[in-house]
Phi, psi and omega in degrees: 000124177275123181279162181250135173248132177266133180231107180273149184070025187287354173261005177272190183297292184291322180299318185294320177291324175296322179304314181296317178297324181289322179300324186278330188242006173222173179250010181296151162279145187246116174255111174270127179242129179204136185281345176063057171285193184297330184266353172250130185211136182303336181293341180280342180232013187305324181289321181285338178294348179278345180287132179297341175280355187243135178232141183240135172235131172272109186197159179266131180287352171275359176271096186303315182293326176295317181289320173296325176287330172298315181291321178297319185282327191253347178047064185283155174270340184204157172224133174239124188260101172262341187306120180189149160279129194227002182264118181307312182304315178301321183289333175289320177288323179207097181289345186306304180299333178292318178295314183300307186279310187286326182260297181302313185297315178300317176302311182301316179295319177297316176299321179298314179298316178305311180288333178289327180289331184299328186265005180267162171293165181295325179288320177293316179302316181292335180268354178290144174226139171241112182254121182254122184270119187232193190227161180280352180286353175292335184279349181092223183237157178251154171281196184290344179242163171094166179226156172283128171245174181295344178252014175292132181292146182289139176207064186293142187246350176236156178307319180298311180299323176298320178291324177289324177295317174308309180303314180302315181294322177303313184296314179303316178304315180297329177287312183291326181275313189249359186054035169299122184289079188251149180228142179241134167243139178236124186247165173272184187298121176273156171208158181145191181297150174071021173275126183298135191287033171264341185278162190306307188289313177291328177297313185288328179293308185292323181293320177297315177299327178265009173072026185264160179299151175256092186283126181245126183285133175064227179269001183076005188270358179298134186249133172229154179264116187264142186226122180289137190304321182295327175292319182292320177300319173299318177294324176297313182293325173302311181298323179292319188279321186244345181295157186259125176308143185085352179265160172229148185231130175272131177238116182223148182277342184068032177238080182284133179212145172281159180299326180290324181293321180299309181301314179303317183288330178292316176301324183293314186292319175301320180298332179287327181275314178220098182303144180306322186295340184254005182264109183302324183297321177289316180298327175296327180272001181072025183256142180252359183211146175294332178301333181287352176276348179303131179221126177270132183240161174304139184297159173280155180297135174068027188287113183294141188283314187213140169233144176201131185263131170262111181261018184305316184301309184290331178291312186281321189273325189245350178076025176285142171215136180285146181270327186255132167277174186294327183290317179293317179301315181294319178299319176301318186291316179300311181298325177295313187289321176297333179265359180229051183293329180298320176298317181298319181295319180296313184285335182270345184304117179063019182235324186202139185232021177081016182286158178291134174239169175083022180275352177068029184249000000 
């Protein structure tokens, strides 16, 4: 009998990459549940939907009846919750969807799983896993020294971070109160294929190719720890398979970079694929280098200065290791986006046009 894994948010950035990873590295049937908001698109999974092991349901994780029906019909042995509103800038403009999906949606999934387990045999209930995918932003901001560990106190500074922190607390509470076999992972900034082009790396990449300004918040000195999405997916699967219920695992790439360093490195990578001298958009502007497109803009409200993950626990206890360093991961990312303009056009159509978000107005 082939068991079923539920993957919520499986048409989004990390979810779509994880679906591919799970197909390659497991024998599960995969039930993808996605609401298909602006950041989730069937174009990101159209190839995998052809696989007989994959089934898709369009539904909101906050829809209790839909989630209960999915569990009743498919009898999953695990659920991985990727479904989330995830862009800080959008949470500043409108926190409502973040509260609804990230908090209420997680609660509905937890309740669905809790009631589902009541009717399972002791053996099947003991083997069930609820893995909640979270973020390092729940920890707040770091000074120039130190790293986020699993015991770092939560101190979220944006509506997005606060909604994810709330969800984390709910997941922990369901383990402590009901012994729901739940695991939490907190990751650093992901990058790679299928990321909606509102985020830093794909936005800057596409803007550079089109000769548009490269807007950099503040002084460009905000630091993030970057993790290639394939490495993140490997860590999530490892946590699902070998992690201990009730535990949390930080997954970070150990690649701290300022936003300015990211943009500069992107400019260099784009130059390798399409030299500025051959880019008609730059030539029309009279620009000889992608670096000349950099534009500093007012910072966003509450912009955390630095994040950095201590991934010692998942490395030592579960044996996880990232395969990609930042340079190799970025080169793969740039190559993918330049080869997949049609995907970019499809997911952005009537949804996003590269405009500035997060002004809090």
